[in-house]
N, C-alpha and C positions, 0 to 999 in steps of 0.2 A: 504494500500500500504506500503510495506516494502521499506525503502529508506536509503541511506547513503549520507552524505555530504562529498565532497572532495574539495581540494584546491591545490595550487602548492606545498605545503609542506607535503601533505599526505604521510605517510610512505608506503614503498613498501609492507610490510606484510599485510597492510589493503587492498590495491588494489588487491593483489594476492588472498586474502580470498574472496573478493567481486567477483572476476572472477570465482573462484571455485564454488561459489554458483550459479552464472549466468549460468555456464556450465551445471547445472542440469535441465535447462529449466524453463519456467514460467515467465521470464522477470523481476524478482525481485532479488535484490533491484534496484530501480531506482536511478540514479546518479544525485545528485544536486550539482551544482558548486558554492561554496562560492564566487569565484572570480567575477562572474557575478551578483549573486543575492544580496549579501550584499550591494554593492555600489548602486544598483538599488533601494533598499528599502530606503537607506539613502537619495537618490535624491528626493523621494516623501515626505520626512519629518519624516521618522521613525528614532528615536534616534539610534545611533550606537550600544549601549548596547542591545537594543531590536532587531535591524536588525541582529545582530550576533547570535540571538537565534531563528531564523526563523525555520519553519518546513512546512510540507505539510498538507493540510486540506482535509482529505478523499481520494481524488484522487492524484493530484499533485499540485494543486493551492497553492500558497505560502501565509502563514499567520504568525503572531506572536502569539504563543500559549498562551492561558490564558489571552490575552489582546485585542482580535480582534472580532468584529462583521463583518463577511465577507459574501458578496453575489457577484454574477457575472452575466454578460450578454454576450452572443456571438453575434458578429457583422460580417456579411458576406461580405468579400471583393469581392468575386465573384459576389454577387448580385449587388454591385456598378458598376462593369463592365457590367453586363447584362443590368442594367437600362440605363447605358450610351449608349449602342448600341441598345436600344429599346425604347427610349424616356420615360424612367422611368417605363416601364411596364415589368411584368414577361413574359418570353417566354412561360411559361406553362399555366397560366390561364388568362393572359392579365391584371391582376390587376395592377392599378396605385399606386405603393408603393413608387416609387422614383420620382425624379425631371424630368421634360422634359428639357433635356439639348440640344435640337435641333436635327435635322435630322442627324444621324450618317453618312449617305452617303455623307454628305457635309464636313466631317472632312478632312482637307487638309494637316494636319501635325500630327506627334506624339504628339506634344505639345497640340494640341486641344483635342486629346484623353485623355491625362493626365489631363488637366483642367476639362474635363467632369467627369472623375473618381473622382477627388478631390471634385468637387461640390456635387456629390452623397454621398461621404464619409462624407463630412461636414454636410449635411442634416441628414444623418443617426445617426451620433454621437450626433448632437444637439437634435434630438428627444429623444434619449435614455437618455442623461443626464437630460433633462427637466423632463422626466417621472420619473426617479429615485428620483430626488430632490423633486418633487411634492408629492411622495408617501413614502418618506423615513421614516416617523414616523407612518404610518398607521398600521404597524404590532403591535405596542405597544398598540393600542386601540382594536385590535382583538385577539392577541395571545401573551401577555407578557410572559416572562420566568423568574420568580423571583428566582427559584432555580439555574438555570444556571447563571443568573446575579450575584448571590452571589459568584460564583466561577470565575467570570471574573474581572480582575483588572480594577478599575475605577468606577464600578457601585455602590459599597457600599459607597465609598468616596463621590460620587456625588449624592447619593440617587436617582439614575435614572436607570430604567430597561435598559438592553443592547439594546433592540429593540427601545428605545427612544433616543439612543445616549450615554448611560452610559459607554460603554466600552472605554478603553483608545484609541483604534484605531477603527474607523469605515471605512471600505474599501469596494468598489464595483468594482470588477475586470471587465475591458473592454477587452474582449478576441476576437481578430481577428480570424475568421475561414476561411477555404479555402485559406489560405495565399499562399501556393505553387502554386496553380492554377492561382491565380491573378498575381503573379510574372511571371509565365510562359506565361500567356495570353498577358500581356503587352509587354514582351520580344518578343513574336512571332509577335505581331502587328508591333512593331518597326522594327524587323529584316526582315520580309517577305513583309509587305505592304509598309513601308516608306523608309527603307534603301535599301532593295533589289529590290523594285518595281516589285516583282514577282506576285502581285495580286493587285486589286483595293479595296478600302474600300467597294464599292458596291458589289463586288464579295464576300468579307468576310461577309457582312450582309446577302446576299443570302444564303451563306453556313450555317450560324448560324440559319437562319429561317427554313432551310430544314433539320437540323440535319446532314449536310454534304452529304445528298443524292444528287448524281450528281456532287458533288464537292470533290470527293475523292482525286483528284490531289492536291487541296488546303490544305486539311487536312494533306496530306503527307508532304507538305512544312512546315506547322505549327508545326507538330510533330518533324521535323528535326531542328527547331530553338533551340538555347541554352536553357537549363533547369536548374532551381534551384536544387542544390544538387550535382553539378559536379565541383565546384570550378572554374566556368567559369566567367570571368570578366563581360561579357555583361549581363548575367542573374543576377549575384550577385549585380551589380550596380543598376539594376532596383529594386531588392529586398530591398536593403538598402533604396532606395528612397520611396518605398511603406511603409516599417515599420516606417521610419522617419516621413512620412506624417501622418500615423495613430496616432503615439504618439503625434505629435505636434497638431493634430486636437483635440484629447481628452484633452490635457493639456489646450488648448485655451478655450474650453467650460467648463472645470472643475474649472478653476482658480477662478471664482466668488463664488464657493461653498467650497473652501478649508477648511474653518473653520467648515463646516457641515459634510463633507464626503470626503474621498480621492478616486480617480479613478485610481488605478494602471493598467497599460496596460500589456497584455500578448497575446499569440497566442495559440489557442487550439480548439479541437473539442470534447474531451473526446471520448465516444464510439458512437457518433452520426454521424460519417462521412458517413455512408450509407444513413441515412435520409437526411443529408445536400445535398448530391448529387442528391437525388430524387427530391429535390426542385429546381434544377437548370436546365436550358436548356443547349444546346451545348455551349461550351466556346472556345475562340480563341486560346487556347493552343492545340486544337485537341480533347479534351475530349467530348464524346458524351452525349446527353441529358440523365439525370437520373443516369449516372455512379457515383460511390462513389468518394468523394474527399479524399485526403490523410489525415492520422490521424495527429492531432496536428500540429507541424511545420516540418513534415517530407516531403521529396520530393514526388512528384506525383508518384504513383505506376509504377515501371518499368522505370522511367525516370532518375534515378541516376545510370548512367552507368559507373561511375569512381570509384565505390566501396565505402566502408565506409569512408575512408579518405576524399574523395571528398565531401561527404555529411556533414561530421563534419566541414570541412573548410568553406563550404558555410554557414552552420548554424551559426557558430561563427561570421561571418561577418555581419549577419543580425541585430545584436543589440549591443549597446555600453552602457551598464548600464541603459537601458531604458525600460526593460520588467520585472518589479518587481513581476508581478503576475505569471510569469513562461511561458516557451515556450518549451515544450518537443519535442525532436527529437527521434522518434521511429525507431529503426533499427533492421534488422534481420541478423543473422550470421550463416553460415554453420558450423555444429559441426566438420566437417573434418578439418577445419582451426584452431581449438583450442584444438586439442587432446594433452594430456600429459602436462608436465611441460613447454615445449616450447610453446604450445598453450596458456597456462595461462600467460606466460611472454608477448606473443604477445597481448593478450587482455589487460593486465595491461598497456602496452605502449599506447594502444589506449585510455584508460581512462586518462592516464597522458596527452596525447595530447589534449583531450577534455577539461581538466581543464586548461592547459596552454594556450589554444587558446581562452578561454573565452566563451565556450558554456554554455547554461543555464541548461537544464535538459536532461538527456539521458536515454533511456531505450533500453536494448539489449536483444533480444530474440534469444537464441541459438536453432537451430532446425536441 
């Protein structure tokens, strides 16, 4: 992945050159924002000198080059909602992978829905952290990497293979997936069921069980609810709560192991958004069973109706120096909007707004 780092003081000629390259198509370079990423790295204990030297590892996930042993795990926020509304079971194969948080038809308030979601999230994070800590050194007994370790700062000084903790930084990214749909689902539940009283919880459960067959009216109401990616206060406030809860939950479970390994948070799907969707039943935002989820931390497909500025403003509000592993916003831009020097200037202003607003990572595909 070709990338470029920007900040509030990035020169205009750099931004213009980046935009000229992006206008050729291909979605590269990706835009990394120092204003959001450097403070986030410092917050998890990365020295400022190293935090300012960050780069991307392979795709977009953030590492400190030459000093990091990095791995990651994706955690599905939408599965937490699915479990909350199906007593801990998958809607596809009925497997009991989550907690039984009670009969969802008895949820009498949005707060009860929220608490069930938090309970599922807490259990998922706890299992993941425990599994990582238990197996963190297993790789060194199976597949040590002495040559690579010799090139990673810390391993030679400590006489320890990087797979056994020799690298200066050992990090395990905790990446929330299906974030936009979780935000939209909780917003729709709050808006349609509890605030608007346009449907009951039982009707919502029946609709999810049937993949909305016979409940098209309810799906329409859910789709009309505010959506992440439009700079809408209702959806964005739910989004802030979701991301804050995810970060706090990871931090709570990671605290006891901070000397062993760091657990930076992020939001991402990589290229697996189709497969992720295939593993989910119908969701309360109106998404049908098996449909893809949105990529990384992008709005759900077709739901960002306020244009690129709305998507960028919503994205910037979702995190406050708390996603050091990265959270890419993937956007598409019509070529007709960026023709000529005027179009380049328009794109550069967009990048400037992204940096100033505190966005994390941006990819722009001109088509």
